[in-house]
Each structure stands twice: as structure tokens, then as C-alpha cells.
C-alpha positions, 0 to 999 in steps of 0.5 A: 548522497547529497548530490543524488538525493532526488534519486535516493530519497524515494527509495528510502522513504517507504522502508523508513516510514514502515520501520518508524511505524513500529519495528519490533527491534527498538535499536532498529526503530531508533536508528530509523528515526535518526536516519529520517531526521538526517534526511529531513535536515538534508532536504525537508522539502524533498523529504516531504514530497517523497512522503506525500507521494508514498501516502498517495501511492498507498491510498491508490493501492488500497483503493485498487485492492478494494475495487478488486475485492468488490469486482470479485464478489460481484463475479461470485454473486453473478456466478451463483445467480447463473447456477441457480438459473441453470438448476431451475426450481427443482435444484437439479441441473437440466 
């Protein structure tokens, strides 16, 4: 694992961070913390780099999701406005 840590760390970090955030099973949670410590001791700089990349990926995903929801709300508002324009003042479609 030491020889291939540049490939392995990015794959493990996300799962470890998720488990460390509060896995329901205390034994899994404790083992997760132990593995995280082991990886940090192995290569602290790489571990931190991978963790920061994960943080950035999650921020980007959250931003994209917020944008998607806003765009969808805008589309729905435009559709409602268009429906009102088509219906006219009487509320009936011409």
C-alpha cells in the first residue's frame, strides 16, 4: 500500500471521512479513526491534499445542486407565467 498510496488514498478518504462523521456502529467508527490515523502517519501531506480535494468536490457538488434547483424553480415560474398568459383574464384557455 505504501508504494501505491497516491492511487489508494483518494479512493479511501471519502469513505473514511463519511464514517468518521458519525457511523452508527461504534466499532466501525473507532476502526475508521484508527485507519485515518494510520494513513495520516504514512503520508500526512498526501492525506491532507486528498481531504482538501474532497472538500472542494463536495462544495462544487453542493453549488451545482443549488444551481440546478434554482434553474428548475425558474423554469416552473416561467411555465406558470406562460400558462397565465395563455389562459387570459377569464382563466380559460383560448
